[in-house]
C-alpha positions in Angstrom: 144.5 195.4 70.3 147.2 198.0 71.1 149.7 197.3 73.5 148.5 199.6 76.0 144.8 198.2 75.9 146.8 194.5 76.6 148.5 195.8 79.3 145.2 197.9 80.6 143.2 194.7 80.3 145.7 191.8 81.0 148.6 193.7 83.0 147.8 192.8 86.5 147.0 189.0 85.4 150.6 188.8 83.8 152.0 190.1 87.0 150.1 187.7 88.6 151.5 184.8 86.4 155.3 186.4 86.7 154.9 185.8 90.4 153.7 182.4 90.4 156.9 181.5 88.2 159.2 183.7 90.6 158.0 181.4 93.6 158.2 178.4 91.3 161.9 179.1 90.6 163.3 180.5 94.2 160.6 179.3 96.9 161.7 175.7 98.2 159.4 173.0 97.7 156.7 175.6 96.4 156.1 173.2 92.9 155.6 170.0 94.8 152.3 168.3 94.2 151.4 168.6 97.9 152.1 172.4 98.2 150.0 173.1 95.1 146.9 171.2 96.4 147.2 172.9 99.5 147.4 176.1 97.8 144.3 175.5 95.7 142.6 174.3 98.7 143.1 177.6 100.3 142.0 179.5 97.2 138.9 177.6 97.2 137.8 179.2 100.6 138.9 182.7 99.6 137.4 182.4 95.8 134.1 181.5 97.1 133.6 184.2 99.7 135.2 186.8 97.4 132.5 185.7 94.6 129.9 186.7 96.9 131.3 189.9 97.7 131.7 190.7 94.0 128.1 190.0 93.3 127.2 192.2 96.0 129.6 194.7 94.5 128.4 194.3 90.9 124.8 196.0 92.1 127.0 198.7 93.8 126.7 197.5 97.3 129.4 196.6 99.9 128.7 193.6 102.0 131.3 194.1 105.0 129.0 191.2 107.0 130.5 188.2 104.9 132.9 186.9 107.2 130.9 187.0 110.3 128.0 185.5 108.6 130.2 182.7 107.6 131.5 182.2 111.0 127.9 182.1 112.2 126.9 179.7 109.7 130.1 177.5 110.4 129.1 177.6 114.1 125.6 176.4 113.4 126.6 173.8 111.2 129.4 172.7 113.6 126.7 173.1 116.5 124.2 170.5 114.8 126.8 168.2 113.8 127.9 167.7 117.3 124.6 167.1 118.4 124.5 164.5 115.8 122.0 165.3 113.6 122.4 164.7 109.9 124.8 166.7 107.8 122.2 167.5 105.5 120.3 169.2 108.2 123.4 170.9 109.3 124.2 172.0 105.9 120.8 173.1 105.3 120.9 175.3 108.5 124.1 176.8 107.4 122.3 178.3 103.9 119.5 179.2 106.1 122.0 181.5 108.0 123.3 182.6 104.8 119.6 183.6 103.0 118.2 184.9 106.3 121.0 187.4 106.8 121.7 188.1 103.2 117.9 188.9 103.0 118.2 191.0 105.9 121.1 193.3 104.4 118.8 193.7 101.2 115.9 194.9 103.0 117.8 197.0 105.0 119.6 198.6 102.2 116.5 198.6 99.5 113.5 199.2 102.1 115.1 201.0 105.1 117.2 203.0 102.6 120.2 202.5 105.1 123.8 202.5 103.3 125.3 198.9 102.6 128.5 200.1 104.3 126.5 200.6 107.6 123.7 197.9 107.3 126.4 195.2 106.8 128.3 196.3 109.7 125.2 196.1 111.8 124.8 192.7 110.5 128.2 191.6 111.1 128.0 192.7 114.9 124.8 190.7 115.3 126.2 187.5 113.6 129.0 187.9 115.7 127.3 188.3 118.6 124.9 185.3 117.9 127.9 183.2 117.3 129.5 183.6 120.5 126.4 183.0 122.3 125.9 179.7 120.5 129.3 178.9 121.5 130.2 180.6 124.9 133.2 181.5 123.2 134.2 177.9 122.9 134.8 176.3 119.6 132.9 173.1 118.8 135.9 170.7 117.6 135.2 166.7 117.4 135.2 163.3 115.4 132.7 164.3 112.8 131.0 162.0 110.6 132.9 161.4 107.0 129.6 162.4 105.3 130.2 165.8 106.2 133.8 166.1 106.3 134.4 164.7 103.1 132.5 167.4 101.3 135.6 169.3 101.9 138.5 166.7 102.7 137.5 164.6 100.0 138.1 163.8 96.2 135.9 162.9 93.1 137.9 161.4 90.4 141.0 162.3 91.8 140.2 166.1 92.2 140.0 167.7 95.7 136.0 168.4 96.6 137.0 171.7 97.3 138.6 172.5 94.0 135.3 171.2 92.2 133.5 173.5 94.8 135.1 176.4 93.7 134.6 175.4 90.1 131.1 174.9 90.5 130.6 178.3 92.2 132.8 180.3 89.4 130.8 178.9 86.9 127.6 179.6 88.4 128.6 183.5 89.1 130.1 183.4 85.8 127.2 182.3 84.3 124.6 184.4 86.2 126.0 187.8 85.2 127.3 186.8 81.7 124.3 184.7 80.7 121.2 185.4 82.2 118.8 188.5 82.1 119.0 188.9 85.9 122.6 189.1 85.7 122.5 191.8 82.9 120.1 193.9 85.2 122.2 193.3 88.1 125.2 194.6 86.3 123.0 197.5 84.8 122.0 198.5 88.3 125.4 198.5 89.5 126.7 200.9 86.8 123.7 203.5 86.8 121.0 202.4 89.1 118.7 205.5 88.2 119.1 204.9 84.4 118.3 201.4 85.3 115.3 202.1 87.1 113.9 204.3 84.3 114.5 201.7 81.8 112.0 199.5 83.8 114.4 197.3 85.6 113.7 196.8 89.2 116.8 197.8 90.7 115.8 197.2 94.5 115.0 193.5 93.6 118.7 193.2 91.6 120.2 194.9 95.0 118.4 192.4 97.2 119.5 189.3 95.1 123.3 190.5 95.1 123.3 190.9 98.7 121.4 187.5 99.0 123.9 185.5 96.9 126.6 187.4 99.0 125.4 185.6 102.3 124.4 182.3 100.4 128.0 182.2 99.3 129.5 183.0 102.5 127.4 180.2 104.2 128.8 177.8 101.5 132.3 178.9 102.3 131.6 178.3 106.1 130.0 175.0 105.5 133.1 173.7 103.6 135.5 175.4 106.0 133.9 173.6 109.1 134.2 170.2 107.3 137.8 170.9 106.5 138.5 171.6 109.8 136.5 169.4 111.7 135.6 172.3 114.1 133.8 175.6 114.2 134.6 178.5 116.4 132.8 182.1 116.6 135.4 184.4 114.7 136.9 181.5 112.1 136.1 183.1 109.0 137.4 186.7 110.5 140.6 186.9 108.8 139.0 186.3 105.3 137.1 189.6 105.0 140.2 191.6 104.0 141.7 189.3 101.7 138.1 188.8 100.2 137.7 192.3 99.6 141.4 192.4 98.2 140.5 189.8 95.8 137.6 191.8 94.3 139.5 195.1 93.9 142.4 193.3 92.5 140.3 191.5 90.0 138.9 194.8 89.1 142.3 195.4 87.8 142.2 192.8 85.3 140.1 191.2 82.2 137.2 194.1 82.9 139.4 197.0 84.2 137.1 198.9 86.5 134.3 196.3 87.3 133.7 193.6 89.7 134.3 190.4 87.5 134.1 186.7 88.1 137.6 185.5 86.4 139.5 188.6 87.8 138.0 188.0 91.3 139.4 184.0 90.9 142.6 184.5 89.7 143.1 187.6 92.2 142.5 184.9 95.0 145.2 182.8 93.6 147.5 185.1 93.5 147.0 186.0 97.1 147.3 182.7 98.2 150.2 181.9 96.2 151.8 185.1 97.5 151.2 184.1 101.2 152.4 180.7 100.6 155.7 181.8 98.4 156.5 184.3 101.4 156.0 181.8 103.8 158.5 179.4 102.0 160.9 182.2 101.5 161.1 182.3 105.4 159.6 186.3 105.3 158.1 187.5 109.0 154.4 187.0 109.5 153.7 190.5 109.0 155.2 191.1 105.7 152.0 189.4 104.4 149.6 192.2 105.8 151.9 194.7 104.5 151.6 193.4 101.1 147.8 192.8 101.6 147.4 196.3 102.9 149.6 197.6 99.4 147.5 195.8 97.1 144.1 197.0 98.6 145.1 200.6 98.7 146.5 200.5 94.9 143.5 198.7 93.9 141.4 201.2 95.2 143.2 203.9 93.8 142.6 202.2 90.4 138.5 202.0 91.1 138.0 204.6 93.2 134.7 205.8 91.8 133.2 202.5 92.1 134.3 201.8 95.5 133.0 205.3 96.4 129.8 204.9 94.9 129.1 201.4 96.7 130.2 203.0 100.2 128.3 206.0 100.3 125.4 205.9 98.0 122.0 205.3 99.7 
């Protein structure tokens, strides 16, 4: 490969690695095992949510409801655990929230022909209202059973369960997109839906699958977040939305430039969490993270403006 091709495909990833090395050298306590584990755990939540957004974006649709869907799923999970229902029931209920709202988004976009930007904003508002209705604005907090909290806090063979969850979701998403006919049809739908439809691909079904998976992964992230914190609040995942979008857009500048891709999304999620953690350890004011995040989003969108415009405004 020519140098220009290497820089175009891997330049952002190389810059991310350089950033990690910078913090290892200059940020106090950054390279300690405890801090590295904490960064990986934080990355797990963001990566799982961002992969859902990426799968919806793969079919050229924007899902801006993922954070509110996650908050509602967490509230439903916490509510049932608080009422001493078996953890399996609480987890199933969380997944049910993701399936239902993801399906609603898919039907709204493909059947009612509502642009995904508008449809998912409406779903987000509904999910937020339901979460506040269930909690009455008060978080569910308590000593929840280890069989539930262990899903996020525990370890398996010495590896944090959150990292294993992230790995499993990453392998699922990568395998779906790269190794299955459904994934190939999703990619074709996102790149040229009319040509895909004329080629016999059920583009509407592909879009519904993409939005459904976004809802399911949001609910998985919510279940893990509630288990990790032993609490559930109606706005607990709200801050993750911009970071999830940034992870997907930043991921589109590496490995497969201009396309939402699984490796890029996960690595970008790690870079964003490393950046936030490193800035804190260096003593940077809290608002610096927001400024840097905004710069990353603007720069990433400038790189892949055509894809974003297509997903945001196509009916």
